[in-house]
N, C-alpha and C positions, 0 to 999 in steps of 0.2 A: 887822417881821419873822416874829414869830411872831402875831397877825393874817394874816397872810395864809395858813399854814401851816393854820391851823387849818379856815381857809375851805376850803381843797385836800383838807383831810383829811373836813372832811365833807360835801364831791361828792363824795368815792370812796366815803365809806360809804352815801351816798345810791344812788349807779348801782351798788353794789350790792348792795342791795335789792332797786331797780327791773328790774336784768334778769332774775331768779328769776319775778318778779311779770308780767312780759312773755311767758317762757316759758310759764308757769301757762296764762296769758291764750290762750295762741296754739293750747295743746292741749286747751283750753276749747272750741275755736270750730269750729261758730260758737254761739252762746248765745243770739242773738236772731236776729230775719227778716233777710234779705238784701237788698238792691235790685239787681234787674237792669237797668240804663238803655238803653231803644233810643229811635235818635236818629232818630227814623223813628214818622210816624202808626200808628193802633191800625189792625188788618184788611188794613196788606200784609204782604208777604213776610217780612220780618227780625222784625216783631212775632209773626207765626206761630209763628216758631221759637221766639225767643221765651219763647212761652208756654208749645210745646213741651218744653222745658226747664223752666222753674217749675213746669209741672204734676209731673215726675219727681224731678227735685234732691230734695227736701223729706225724701223716704222714704229716701235716703241723709244726709243732712245732719241729716235733724231738726230744722228749722225752716225756715218758711215763706220762699218765694222770692219775689218781689212786681214783679211787670212795671211799671216807670213810663216813658211814653209823651214826650218831650222832643221836638220833630220839629222841625227846619230847619237853614237853613246848610251842607246837607250831610253830617249828622250831626254836627256840629260843637260845635254845646249842649251833648248826651247825653254829649260826647268834655271837654268843657271841667268839667260838670258834677262826671263821672267823673275827670277828671287831677288837679281842687283837692280831691276828700275824704280823705278819711283812711285811708291805706295799711294796714286793718286786715282788707279782704276784706270789708266790709258793704258794702262802693257796686262794683258791676260793670257794665261795659261789652260790649253783643253788639256787636261792632263788625260795620263791614265795607269790603270793599275802596276802595269810596268814599272810608273816613276817609282812606287812606294819601294818594288821587288830590289829593281837596282840600287836601292838604296840599302838597302844587307848584302849587297854581290861585290858591288864595288868597292875597293879597299881604300880609296880616293874621292865616294864619289862625292862632287861640288859643292850637291844640296843636302839639306835633311826636310826631307819632302813637309814631316809634322814642326816643324820652326820656321820654314822659311818662307809657307804658305798663309795666308788667309782664304778659309774655304768660301765660295761663293756661292753656289749650287753643285751640285747633282746631275748631272742633266740625261745619262743613258747608260745601259748595260748591254755588253754586245755578246750575243752565248757564244759558246764554243761547242762546236761539234766530234764526235770521237767517230772515224768514216774508217771502213775496212773494204780491203780489194774481197771482189765477189766468191772468192775460193775462200775466205777465214770463214770458220764453222761458228759463226756467232753473229744475232741478229738483234740482240736487245742484251739490255747490262748485266743481267745475272746471267746467259748465259756466254760474256764478254767474261766476266769475274773465274766462272766455270774453267771456261776454255786455259787460262793465264795460271789456274791452281795446278789443273793440271798436267802445264807442258811450263814449269818454270822455265826462263833465260830461253827458249826457241823462239819466242816471238819478236818483233821491233815495233818502238812508235817510234813516230814522226811528226817538229817542232817543229815552230818559226827561230827557234833559237835556244842555251842555255839562260835560264831565269826570267822566259815567258810564261805569262798565265799561262800557257801553256802544255807549255810541261813542269812549271810545278804543280799545276790543278791533277796532270796527270801521275806525277808522285803521291801527290796526297792521295791518290785514288790506290799505288801499292801499298801505301801504308794502311790503308784501310783495310785493305784484302790481303795485305802479307802478300805478295804476290812478287815475283821479278822479272820485269822483262826490259830490254836492252830498249835505251834512248838514241833516237841519232838526229842528233842537232842540223839543220838546217841553216841557211844564212836570210832563209828569209819562206813566208807562206806560197809563193809562187809556182814552186817546181815539186809540192809534196801533194798536190795531188794528182800529178800525173804520174808520178812514181807508185803512188799508193791505186791506180788502175793498172797502171806496167807489173806492181807486183816485186818493183825493188825495194818496198815497206810495207808491210804486212797495213799497220794499224798507222793510221794520221790522225793530228788532232789540229783543227783548222776552226777558221772563224762560218758559223751557220752558213753565212753568206756564197764562201767559197764550196761550201760544200752540197748545199742544196742545188746547184741548178744540177749537177753532175750525177744525183742519187737519183733524182726524178729521171733523169735518162738511161738510168737502171746500171752507170757507167763504173757506181760506187752505193758500198752502202753506209745507211745512216744507221748507226747500231745506237749513239747514246745523245742527247746533250745534256752539256755540264751542269748547268743550271737547273733550278726546279721550276722558273716561270714556263712559260708557253713564247714561240716566234710562232707571228703569221706565216702563213705558209712551210710550218714544221709542224704541227698538230700531231701530227700520227706519231714522232718519235719520240720514242722514249726518254724521260730523262733517267740521270742515274742514282739519283733521289728513292730510283720503282726498286732498289737493291738495293744500294747505299743511305739509308733516314737521315735527311739533314743533310748530303753530300748538295753542295752549290757554291759553283765556282764561275766566275764571270769577269770577264774585264769589268771595271765600271770606267768611264766616261763622265771628267766634273772638272768646272770653270772655275780655276784658281788666281787668286790676285797675290801680290805681293806682303807679305807681312806689314803690319802697320795700315795696311788702306783705313779709311776711314772706314764707321759702320753704316754711315747716310751713303757712300756712295757706294757701299756691299747690297746692302739694301733694295737700292733701287735698281742695280744687277742683277740680284736676285730675282727681281717682282719680274722684271722685263724675260728672265728664263722661264719662270712658271708660267708666265702667259703665255708664250711659243711652245710650249709643250705642253699646253692644253690645247691648240687649235686642230682643229680637227683634219686636218690634210698631213698633218707631220707623223703620225706613225704608221703610215700608209706606202712613207718617205724613208724612214729611217727603214722599214722593214726589208725594204730595197738596198739595203746598206748592210742591211743582218744587224742591227740596232731596234732596244726599245726603250720607247723613252720609260726616266724613270727617275725625277723630280723630287732632288733633297735639300730640305733650307740651309743652311750656313752650318748652324751647331749641330745635326742631322749629319751630313757629310762628315765635319769633323770627330765625330763622334767614330763614325765608319771607313775614316783614313783611320783612326788611332788603331780599332779593333784589326782590319786588315793585315795592315802591316805588320803589327804582331802574329797576327796566322803564320804567314808568307816568313818571317823570321825564322816561327819554329819550326816548318815545315825543312827551309834549308840545314836547319840544327840538325835536326830530323834524318835529313837523309844523308848527311854528308856533301850536300852542292855549293862544287866552287864554279866561279865564274872560270875559270883557268880552260 
């Protein structure tokens, strides 16, 4: 018994010494470079946004922020790496809404985002645009809906893949309007715009950045934005909400840390992100990448992730969507 008490006393003393040390380490955060993981390839929209943050955060944090690309499995490879990293704030994930969708579609998804991560900050939304070949007789949301209602199954729409926000956003449109249109999944967005221009597929859902240049040149028609906010440079493109009140779909980009990351570390990271997003030049730089600054504090981001995850799960179930 004396030996047991002695071990307990030693353990208590060790914990007492460790607590101030952990607190001191948190107060000194960061004292080395931070890795910002991106689940998509270099040169894409998420990567571009990550590099905007990595260029500006060091001035506030006093340490480099290094972007690392780990593409694959709809962002799950990078997500799994971050989820298994030390919860110390030095390995972060720039996640997006596709992560919340993948957890419902992948039978053996390695990560449950709502459990695996601590929300740090909402950073951007990336508006989506419905574009159409110039021969499609629809110029706005009301005309598009009327066209689909009058021609069930005649038209098709392209997205960058099954289970993407682009895909599920249009599935929500179908559900809200009781219309039927065939989905043509592509492996990525690069070929969608040329195929819509050529008429290989009449309608596409792409990032606003991908659609704007071609619509300005008259090669495509911008029919609608899927979100309710306005994107600089696309002020004249109507929102689907004009015809479907409350319709609001756009990929959210969010900064996440491993679950259990100390509150003091999260607070310091969040404050740095909030300051960056408020900078005068950022909105213009983000617009060039088809993104809009959309800051959210940790608690609000967590609530939004929960709400959005539930909505995606409902759409997947109602529309009988499978990853196969």
